C-alpha positions as CSV (number, residue, x, y, z in Angstrom):
1,X,129.8,203.4,72.7
2,X,128.6,206.5,74.4
3,X,126.3,205.2,77.1
4,X,124.5,207.5,79.5
5,X,126.6,207.5,82.8
6,X,125.0,206.3,86.0
7,X,124.4,208.8,88.8
8,X,126.3,208.4,92.1
9,X,123.1,207.3,93.8
10,X,122.5,204.5,91.2
11,X,126.1,203.4,91.4
12,X,126.0,203.2,95.2
13,X,122.7,201.3,95.1
14,X,124.1,198.7,92.7
15,X,127.3,198.2,94.7
16,X,125.5,198.0,97.9
17,X,123.2,195.3,96.4
18,X,126.2,193.3,95.2
19,X,127.8,193.5,98.6
20,X,124.6,192.0,100.0
21,X,124.7,189.2,97.4
22,X,121.5,190.5,95.6
23,X,120.9,191.2,92.0
24,X,118.3,193.4,90.3
25,X,116.8,190.5,88.3
26,X,116.6,188.2,91.3
27,X,119.4,185.9,90.3
28,X,122.1,184.5,92.6
29,X,125.7,185.4,92.0
30,X,126.6,182.3,89.9
31,X,123.3,182.0,88.1
32,X,123.1,182.3,84.3
33,X,120.2,183.9,82.5
34,X,117.8,181.8,80.5
35,X,119.1,180.9,77.0
36,X,116.5,180.6,74.2
37,X,117.4,179.4,70.6
38,X,115.2,179.7,67.6
39,X,116.0,178.9,64.0
40,X,115.1,180.6,60.7
41,X,113.6,179.1,57.6
42,X,117.0,178.7,55.9
43,X,120.0,176.7,57.2
44,X,122.6,178.7,59.1
45,X,120.2,181.3,60.5
46,X,119.3,181.5,64.2
47,X,118.5,184.0,67.0
48,X,119.9,183.5,70.5
49,X,118.3,185.2,73.5
50,X,120.3,185.5,76.7
51,X,117.9,187.1,79.0
52,X,117.0,190.3,77.0
53,X,120.2,190.3,75.0
54,X,119.4,189.1,71.5
55,X,121.8,188.2,68.7
56,X,121.0,187.2,65.1
57,X,123.5,184.9,63.3
58,X,123.6,184.2,59.6
59,X,126.1,181.9,57.8
60,X,126.8,182.1,54.1
61,X,129.4,180.5,51.7
62,X,131.0,180.9,48.3
63,X,133.7,179.4,46.2
64,X,136.9,181.6,46.2
65,X,140.6,181.0,45.5
66,X,142.5,179.9,48.6
67,X,145.2,181.9,50.4
68,X,148.7,181.4,48.9
69,X,150.3,180.2,52.1
70,X,147.4,177.7,52.8
71,X,146.2,176.3,49.4
72,X,144.3,173.3,50.9
73,X,142.4,175.1,53.6
74,X,139.1,177.0,53.5
75,X,138.6,180.5,54.7
76,X,136.6,181.6,57.7
77,X,135.4,185.2,58.1
78,X,133.6,186.6,61.2
79,X,131.9,189.9,61.5
80,X,130.0,191.4,64.4
81,X,127.9,194.5,64.0
82,X,126.5,196.8,66.7
83,X,123.7,199.0,65.5
84,X,121.7,201.8,67.2
85,X,118.7,199.5,67.1
86,X,120.3,197.5,69.9
87,X,121.2,200.5,72.1
88,X,121.2,204.2,71.4
89,X,124.8,204.5,72.5
90,X,126.1,202.6,69.5
91,X,127.2,204.7,66.5
92,X,126.6,203.3,63.0
93,X,129.5,202.9,60.6
94,X,132.2,203.4,63.2
95,X,134.7,200.9,64.6
96,X,134.6,201.5,68.3
97,X,137.0,199.9,70.8
98,X,134.3,197.6,72.1
99,X,133.5,196.3,68.6
100,X,137.2,195.7,67.8
101,X,137.6,193.8,71.1
102,X,134.5,191.7,70.5
103,X,135.5,190.8,66.9
104,X,139.0,189.7,68.0
105,X,137.6,187.6,70.9
106,X,135.2,185.8,68.6
107,X,137.9,185.1,66.1
108,X,140.1,183.6,68.8
109,X,137.2,181.6,70.1
110,X,136.1,180.1,66.8
111,X,139.0,180.2,64.4
112,X,142.1,179.8,66.7
113,X,140.4,177.0,68.6
114,X,140.3,174.9,65.4
115,X,136.6,174.0,66.1
116,X,135.9,173.8,62.3
117,X,137.9,171.5,60.0
118,X,139.1,174.0,57.3
119,X,140.7,171.3,55.2
120,X,137.2,169.8,54.5
121,X,136.3,173.1,52.8
122,X,138.8,172.5,50.0
123,X,137.4,171.7,46.6
124,X,140.4,171.9,44.3
125,X,143.8,172.4,46.0
126,X,145.2,175.8,45.1
127,X,142.2,176.8,42.9
128,X,138.9,176.7,44.7
129,X,137.9,176.5,48.4
130,X,134.8,177.3,50.4
131,X,134.8,180.7,52.2
132,X,132.5,180.5,55.2
133,X,131.2,183.9,56.4
134,X,129.5,184.3,59.8
135,X,127.6,187.6,60.3
136,X,126.5,188.5,63.8
137,X,124.0,191.3,64.4
138,X,123.2,192.6,67.9
139,X,119.4,193.2,68.0
140,X,119.1,194.2,71.7
141,X,121.8,195.0,74.3
142,X,121.2,194.1,77.9
143,X,124.7,193.1,78.9
144,X,127.1,190.2,78.2
145,X,127.3,190.5,74.4
146,X,130.3,188.2,74.0
147,X,128.5,185.2,75.5
148,X,125.4,185.6,73.4
149,X,127.5,186.2,70.3
150,X,129.6,183.0,70.9
151,X,126.5,180.9,71.4
152,X,124.8,182.3,68.3
153,X,127.9,181.8,66.2
154,X,128.5,178.2,67.1
155,X,124.8,177.3,66.8
156,X,124.6,178.9,63.3
157,X,127.7,177.0,62.1
158,X,126.4,173.7,63.4
159,X,123.0,174.4,61.7
160,X,124.5,175.5,58.4
161,X,124.5,173.3,55.3
162,X,126.8,174.0,52.3
163,X,125.9,172.8,48.7
164,X,127.3,169.5,47.6
165,X,130.1,169.6,45.0
166,X,131.6,167.1,42.5
167,X,134.9,167.5,40.6
168,X,135.5,165.8,37.2
169,X,138.9,166.7,35.8
170,X,139.0,170.5,35.8
171,X,135.2,170.9,35.9
172,X,133.5,171.7,39.2
173,X,129.8,171.1,39.5
174,X,127.8,172.8,42.4
175,X,124.5,171.0,43.0
176,X,121.3,172.7,44.2
177,X,119.5,171.5,47.3
178,X,116.8,169.9,45.0
179,X,119.5,167.8,43.2
180,X,121.5,166.8,46.2
181,X,121.1,167.2,49.9
182,X,123.4,170.0,51.4
183,X,126.4,168.9,53.4
184,X,127.0,170.1,57.0
185,X,130.2,171.6,58.2
186,X,132.8,169.4,59.9
187,X,132.9,170.7,63.5
188,X,135.2,169.1,66.1
189,X,133.9,170.8,69.2
190,X,131.8,173.8,70.3
191,X,133.6,176.5,72.2
192,X,131.4,178.8,74.4
193,X,132.4,181.9,76.2
194,X,131.4,182.6,79.8
195,X,131.9,186.1,81.3
196,X,132.7,187.0,85.0
197,X,132.4,190.5,86.4
198,X,134.6,191.6,89.3
199,X,133.8,194.3,91.8
200,X,135.9,196.1,94.4
201,X,139.2,194.8,93.0
202,X,138.1,191.2,92.8
203,X,136.3,190.9,96.2
204,X,132.9,190.1,94.6
205,X,132.2,188.0,91.6
206,X,129.1,187.8,89.3
207,X,128.4,185.4,86.4
208,X,126.7,186.7,83.2
209,X,126.6,190.5,84.2
210,X,123.7,192.6,83.0
211,X,124.1,196.0,81.3
212,X,123.8,198.0,84.5
213,X,126.2,195.7,86.3
214,X,128.8,196.1,83.5
215,X,128.8,199.9,84.1
216,X,129.9,199.6,87.7
217,X,132.3,196.6,87.4
218,X,136.0,197.0,87.9
219,X,137.1,194.2,85.6
220,X,135.9,191.3,83.3
221,X,137.2,187.8,82.8
222,X,136.1,185.8,79.7
223,X,136.8,182.1,79.4
224,X,136.0,180.1,76.3
225,X,135.7,176.4,76.9
226,X,134.2,173.3,75.3
227,X,132.3,170.4,77.0
228,X,135.6,168.4,77.2
229,X,136.9,171.1,79.7
230,X,139.4,172.3,77.2
231,X,140.1,176.1,77.5
232,X,140.1,177.6,74.0
233,X,140.8,181.2,75.0
234,X,140.9,183.4,78.1
235,X,141.0,187.1,78.3
236,X,141.0,189.6,81.2
237,X,140.2,193.3,80.9
238,X,139.9,196.2,83.3
239,X,143.3,196.2,84.8
240,X,142.6,194.2,87.9
241,X,144.9,191.7,89.5
242,X,143.4,188.2,89.9
243,X,144.7,185.5,92.2
244,X,145.2,182.0,90.9
245,X,142.4,180.6,93.1
246,X,140.0,183.1,91.6
247,X,140.9,181.9,88.0
248,X,140.5,178.3,89.0
249,X,137.1,178.9,90.6
250,X,136.0,180.7,87.4
251,X,137.2,177.8,85.2
252,X,135.2,175.3,87.3
253,X,132.1,177.4,87.0
254,X,132.7,177.7,83.3
255,X,132.9,173.9,82.9
256,X,129.4,173.5,84.5
257,X,127.8,176.3,82.5
258,X,129.4,175.1,79.2
259,X,128.1,171.6,79.7
260,X,124.5,172.9,80.3
261,X,124.6,175.2,77.3
262,X,126.1,172.5,75.0
263,X,123.3,170.1,75.9
264,X,120.7,172.8,75.2
265,X,122.3,173.5,71.8
266,X,122.3,169.8,70.8
267,X,118.6,169.4,71.8
268,X,117.6,172.5,69.8
269,X,119.4,171.2,66.7
270,X,117.9,167.7,67.1
271,X,114.4,169.2,67.4
272,X,114.8,171.4,64.4
273,X,116.1,168.6,62.3
274,X,113.2,166.4,63.3
275,X,110.6,169.0,62.5
276,X,112.2,169.6,59.0
277,X,112.2,165.9,58.2
278,X,108.5,165.5,59.3
279,X,107.5,168.5,57.2
280,X,106.2,170.5,60.2
281,X,106.2,174.2,60.7
282,X,109.5,175.9,61.5
283,X,111.1,179.3,61.4
284,X,111.0,182.5,63.4
285,X,107.3,183.1,62.9
286,X,106.5,179.7,64.5
287,X,108.8,180.3,67.4
288,X,106.9,183.4,68.5
289,X,104.4,182.6,71.3
290,X,100.8,183.1,70.3
291,X,99.5,185.8,72.6
292,X,95.8,186.4,72.8
293,X,96.1,190.2,72.6
294,X,97.4,189.9,69.1
295,X,95.1,187.2,67.9
296,X,92.2,188.0,65.6
297,X,90.4,184.7,66.4
298,X,89.0,183.9,69.8
299,X,88.2,180.4,71.0
300,X,84.5,179.6,71.1
301,X,83.2,179.1,74.6
302,X,80.4,176.7,75.4
303,X,77.2,178.4,76.6
304,X,75.1,176.6,79.3
305,X,71.4,176.9,78.4
306,X,70.1,174.9,81.3
307,X,67.7,176.5,83.7
308,X,67.6,179.7,81.7
309,X,64.0,180.6,82.7
310,X,64.7,180.1,86.4
311,X,67.8,182.3,86.2
312,X,65.8,185.0,84.3
313,X,63.0,184.9,87.0
314,X,65.6,185.3,89.8
315,X,67.2,188.2,88.0
316,X,63.8,189.9,87.6
317,X,62.8,189.4,91.2
318,X,66.1,190.7,92.5
319,X,66.0,193.8,90.2
320,X,64.6,197.1,91.5
321,X,61.0,197.9,90.6
322,X,60.5,200.3,87.7
323,X,59.6,203.9,88.3
324,X,56.0,205.2,87.8
325,X,55.1,205.6,84.2
326,X,52.2,207.9,83.1
327,X,50.3,206.5,80.1
328,X,48.9,209.9,79.1
329,X,51.0,212.8,80.3
330,X,49.3,216.2,80.6
331,X,50.5,218.8,78.1
332,X,50.3,222.2,79.8
333,X,50.5,224.4,76.7
334,X,48.8,224.0,73.3
335,X,51.0,223.3,70.3
336,X,53.4,220.9,72.1
337,X,53.9,217.2,71.6
338,X,56.3,214.4,72.7
339,X,58.1,212.6,69.9
340,X,58.4,208.9,70.0
341,X,56.0,208.3,72.9
342,X,52.9,207.4,70.8
343,X,50.7,210.0,72.5
344,X,48.1,212.1,70.9
345,X,49.3,215.5,70.0
346,X,47.7,218.9,70.6
347,X,48.1,220.2,67.1
348,X,44.3,219.9,66.4
349,X,43.5,223.5,67.3
350,X,46.0,224.7,64.8
351,X,44.9,222.5,61.9
352,X,41.5,224.3,61.3
353,X,43.2,227.7,60.8
354,X,45.7,226.1,58.4
355,X,42.8,224.6,56.4
356,X,41.0,228.0,56.2
357,X,44.2,229.6,54.9
358,X,44.7,226.8,52.3
359,X,41.1,227.3,51.1
360,X,41.6,231.1,50.8
361,X,44.8,230.5,48.7
362,X,42.9,228.1,46.4
363,X,40.1,230.6,45.9
364,X,42.6,233.4,45.1
365,X,44.4,231.1,42.6
366,X,41.1,230.2,40.9
367,X,40.2,233.9,40.6
368,X,43.6,234.8,39.1
369,X,43.3,231.9,36.6
370,X,39.8,233.1,35.6
371,X,41.2,236.7,35.0
372,X,44.0,235.4,32.8
373,X,41.5,233.4,30.7
374,X,39.2,236.4,30.2
375,X,42.2,238.6,29.3
376,X,43.4,236.1,26.6
377,X,39.9,235.8,25.0
378,X,39.5,239.6,24.8
379,X,42.9,240.0,23.2
380,X,42.2,237.4,20.6
381,X,38.8,239.0,19.8
382,X,40.3,242.5,19.3
383,X,43.0,241.1,17.1
384,X,40.4,239.5,14.8
385,X,38.4,242.7,14.5
386,X,41.4,244.7,13.5
387,X,42.3,242.2,10.9
388,X,38.9,242.4,9.3
389,X,38.6,246.2,9.3
390,X,42.0,247.3,8.2
391,X,43.5,246.7,4.8
392,X,46.8,244.8,4.3
393,X,49.6,247.0,2.8
394,X,52.0,245.3,0.5
395,X,55.4,246.8,-0.5
396,X,56.4,247.2,-4.1
397,X,60.0,246.0,-3.5
398,X,61.3,242.8,-5.0
399,X,62.3,241.5,-1.6
400,X,60.1,239.3,0.7
401,X,56.6,240.5,1.4
402,X,56.2,242.4,4.6
403,X,52.9,242.8,6.4
404,X,52.6,245.9,8.6
405,X,50.1,245.9,11.4
406,X,49.3,249.2,13.1
407,X,48.0,248.9,16.7
408,X,44.9,250.7,17.9
409,X,43.7,251.6,21.4
410,X,41.1,249.4,22.8
411,X,38.5,251.1,24.9
412,X,36.8,247.8,25.8
413,X,39.9,246.5,27.7
414,X,39.6,249.1,30.4
415,X,36.0,248.2,30.8
416,X,36.9,244.5,31.3
417,X,39.6,245.3,33.8
418,X,37.2,247.3,35.9
419,X,34.7,244.5,35.7
420,X,37.3,242.0,36.9
421,X,38.2,244.2,39.9
422,X,34.6,244.3,40.9
423,X,34.3,240.6,40.7
424,X,37.4,240.1,42.8
425,X,36.1,242.4,45.5
426,X,32.8,240.6,45.6
427,X,34.6,237.2,45.9
428,X,36.7,238.4,48.7
429,X,33.6,239.7,50.6
430,X,31.9,236.3,50.0
431,X,35.0,234.5,51.4
432,X,35.0,236.7,54.5
433,X,31.3,235.9,55.2
434,X,32.0,232.2,54.8
435,X,34.8,232.4,57.4
436,X,32.6,234.2,59.9
437,X,30.0,231.5,59.5
438,X,32.5,228.7,60.2
439,X,33.9,230.6,63.2
440,X,30.3,230.9,64.6
């Protein structure tokens, strides 16, 4: 793990706070952070939160051949993973020294302490046994990984149920949960680890160190114990020399903390079993607190409708009087109006001129239409005259008959055009006179 180093100022601040018996999160020296346990929808899945440190545990099983030197015992396999999701200093796919140390400590705590009866996992001696696999995933790192991992591991093993098995001769039958109820593991005791951090060569002692406290500590002592006050394993790291009295004091503190955590685990398992039997809701989604900021539905609040009129009158009397409103504002310039106010506009002066222009356009259109009609009648009359006077010439060829028409100049057409021009000028003069009369 490549964590960002603390500055000298931060280091001095933390050590000075420890000397004054103060911690950043407000705890006392021997206080443990809050432990929260939540179970998944399947057996053997749980999440343990130790303060902000969060660990996910999942137990699975399968039938495998036993080890040659232990043909009547099942197999236990433990695996802890540290991903960059928990802390940016963790490198994926790499066995760091911290990861190797944590895996060995968990194996000593759970396997070497004989907390699980491995002989009960045997199905057929020398042929088939159950292999129990415990996977631990660190979701968030805020210090004291080993304590959170040990609690999550023992809780998941206690919560796990393996399928029931029957043996008839050489035939082994594995039943589904619908056919037969799953069988819990045989667990003798629950070992739990408690960590102690030492500062200034063992002068000061803190229980359950946080991530920042782990960076400035000189050494660490881990004691795994069950509720019967039996020490399952003990490990000291950091190269500090501890006195016998210090170890005895830590073991007494461990006994008290283990008893409290064991009672919490048993209550959590009983509550989950009770909810599953009653058919209630269970799982991670149900354990998340319902926060109003993420809820789409709001609770309906009752509205008091009593004395509404009196309250409205009080509001009106206390309100400021409205500003002066002019019913008919004066428009200083012609051709302006206020939209949306419901006031008479001043566009009347411009409407008469628009009407006169429209009337002129109508008169001109009528005159042009009259000219077009006269032109068409004259053209048709001239065509008829030419057809009557001129002979039709037929070709002697055997092909289709072709009629040839020769055009002639029409002197009348010029006359009609001049007549039309005179009529147009007379109409325009008449329109001008009519406008002058209207203006007068």
